[in-house]
One Martini backbone bead per residue (centre of mass of N, CA, C, O) as a GRO file, in nm:
protein
  100
    1MET     BB    1   0.107  -1.363  -2.577
    2ALA     BB    2   0.030  -1.434  -2.282
    3LEU     BB    3   0.187  -1.474  -1.993
    4GLU     BB    4   0.028  -1.723  -1.893
    5ASP     BB    5   0.069  -1.891  -2.153
    6ALA     BB    6   0.378  -1.893  -2.151
    7ILE     BB    7   0.408  -2.032  -1.878
    8ALA     BB    8   0.245  -2.293  -1.944
    9GLU     BB    9   0.428  -2.378  -2.179
   10GLN     BB   10   0.692  -2.398  -2.024
   11LEU     BB   11   0.599  -2.603  -1.808
   12LYS     BB   12   0.526  -2.829  -2.009
   13ARG     BB   13   0.807  -2.857  -2.137
   14ILE     BB   14   0.955  -2.920  -1.877
   15GLY     BB   15   0.796  -3.171  -1.798
   16THR     BB   16   0.854  -3.336  -2.056
   17LEU     BB   17   1.166  -3.330  -2.029
   18ARG     BB   18   1.185  -3.450  -1.754
   19LYS     BB   19   1.054  -3.718  -1.817
   20GLU     BB   20   1.259  -3.792  -2.034
   21PHE     BB   21   1.506  -3.770  -1.851
   22ILE     BB   22   1.414  -3.997  -1.649
   23ASP     BB   23   1.294  -4.234  -1.823
   24LYS     BB   24   1.516  -4.231  -2.088
   25GLY     BB   25   1.734  -4.059  -2.040
   26ALA     BB   26   2.000  -3.864  -2.080
   27THR     BB   27   2.090  -3.627  -2.308
   28PRO     BB   28   2.256  -3.370  -2.431
   29GLU     BB   29   2.006  -3.253  -2.574
   30THR     BB   30   1.817  -3.251  -2.334
   31ALA     BB   31   1.986  -3.089  -2.136
   32LYS     BB   32   1.993  -2.838  -2.317
   33GLN     BB   33   1.681  -2.790  -2.325
   34VAL     BB   34   1.647  -2.749  -2.024
   35GLN     BB   35   1.839  -2.511  -1.996
   36ASN     BB   36   1.702  -2.325  -2.202
   37LEU     BB   37   1.435  -2.309  -2.048
   38ARG     BB   38   1.545  -2.187  -1.792
   39GLU     BB   39   1.659  -1.929  -1.927
   40GLU     BB   40   1.393  -1.828  -2.040
   41ARG     BB   41   1.249  -1.804  -1.770
   42VAL     BB   42   1.440  -1.606  -1.642
   43THR     BB   43   1.395  -1.384  -1.850
   44LEU     BB   44   1.090  -1.358  -1.819
   45LEU     BB   45   1.091  -1.294  -1.508
   46THR     BB   46   1.276  -1.050  -1.515
   47GLY     BB   47   1.094  -0.874  -1.695
   48SER     BB   48   0.837  -0.889  -1.523
   49ILE     BB   49   0.953  -0.765  -1.265
   50ARG     BB   50   1.042  -0.499  -1.393
   51ARG     BB   51   0.757  -0.407  -1.485
   52LEU     BB   52   0.614  -0.424  -1.210
   53ARG     BB   53   0.791  -0.217  -1.070
   54ARG     BB   54   0.735   0.018  -1.263
   55ASP     BB   55   0.429   0.017  -1.221
   56ARG     BB   56   0.430   0.067  -0.921
   57GLU     BB   57   0.580   0.337  -0.924
   58ALA     BB   58   0.368   0.482  -1.104
   59ALA     BB   59   0.129   0.442  -0.908
   60ILE     BB   60   0.251   0.590  -0.668
   61ALA     BB   61   0.294   0.860  -0.811
   62ARG     BB   62  -0.006   0.901  -0.879
   63PHE     BB   63  -0.110   0.901  -0.584
   64ASP     BB   64   0.070   1.128  -0.478
   65LYS     BB   65  -0.045   1.345  -0.667
   66GLU     BB   66  -0.338   1.326  -0.572
   67ILE     BB   67  -0.295   1.385  -0.278
   68ALA     BB   68  -0.160   1.665  -0.311
   69ALA     BB   69  -0.400   1.799  -0.451
   70ARG     BB   70  -0.602   1.755  -0.214
   71GLU     BB   71  -0.438   1.903  -0.001
   72ARG     BB   72  -0.439   2.175  -0.139
   73GLU     BB   73  -0.743   2.210  -0.141
   74LEU     BB   74  -0.789   2.187   0.161
   75GLN     BB   75  -0.614   2.426   0.246
   76GLU     BB   76  -0.774   2.632   0.082
   77LEU     BB   77  -1.050   2.580   0.228
   78GLN     BB   78  -0.924   2.644   0.529
   79ARG     BB   79  -0.881   2.922   0.441
   80PRO     BB   80  -0.936   3.229   0.504
   81THR     BB   81  -1.176   3.461   0.393
   82ASP     BB   82  -1.366   3.735   0.320
   83LEU     BB   83  -1.634   3.546   0.344
   84ASP     BB   84  -1.553   3.474   0.649
   85LEU     BB   85  -1.736   3.619   0.886
   86VAL     BB   86  -1.714   3.452   1.142
   87ARG     BB   87  -1.407   3.457   1.183
   88ARG     BB   88  -1.365   3.770   1.151
   89SER     BB   89  -1.567   3.835   1.410
   90GLY     BB   90  -1.499   3.606   1.639
   91GLY     BB   91  -1.715   3.343   1.621
   92GLY     BB   92  -1.567   3.120   1.513
   93GLU     BB   93  -1.704   2.850   1.425
   94PRO     BB   94  -1.904   2.724   1.216
   95ALA     BB   95  -2.183   2.575   1.192
   96LYS     BB   96  -2.271   2.224   1.186
   97GLY     BB   97  -2.577   2.136   1.038
   98GLY     BB   98  -2.712   2.389   1.135
   99LYS     BB   99  -2.900   2.649   1.227
  100ASP     BB  100  -2.863   3.010   1.238
   0.00000   0.00000   0.00000
């Protein structure tokens, strides 16, 4: 069952019990059912929040890893090499987008 379906089902059950609780008068059985539903909902939300936080941290770590890899590649590309004749000969930065 999808999380959204479980939430909708719980809310419907809570609404039904609440209406029964108010309209027909509360019985100990009804009060216990309402309390059980609240506890189930707390458990469901607690688990959902924990999973979302874990997923968020994993996504952040994945993005940080990708950023670091691209930064390493950028630094490597910006480092002068033996083939960079313009910089080696003191000619400054190579022309960008123009003809030599």
